[in-house]
Steps between C-alpha positions, in 0.01 A plus 500: 500500500618852415386796713560874490367853527368636172432854626448719805261785545303729730125554510324795659213436742217299334674527161471231235757470221568258220843386378606267225801280449559351160688237297450210743531148355145374438608144592601596855270501801554824689345594835478863618491638853493860620661561841492827696841630615354689795373313806149598608361228722126445528368488144586432139688785325471409132278301269602394150388309198677381190365486146686332213532609136628260233735740322601248233518122477810482715459785753253641753460837670387513864278790601522549881243723671589599859280683751610669820244405765628749760477869578880542470760463224609139442828387342498152352688237300343307211661157525487207260568128517554296187394150605520313168 
């Protein structure tokens, strides 16, 4: 398995933003996770979903939408794991 951080970012309070990352091998199985960098115990800080575009027969683009669930700025990492 290969893991890494694809990008980092900051969201304002209650902000939702969409990012894309392209040219991924369509034959690979990739999992995505968004992890806050700032500790705020007591509740979830971010929510995310991933949509997939077939860019061409060999490649996909991942569209990652991230929402800040808090009333403060949140810094985060968008992490991936290639499992196959």
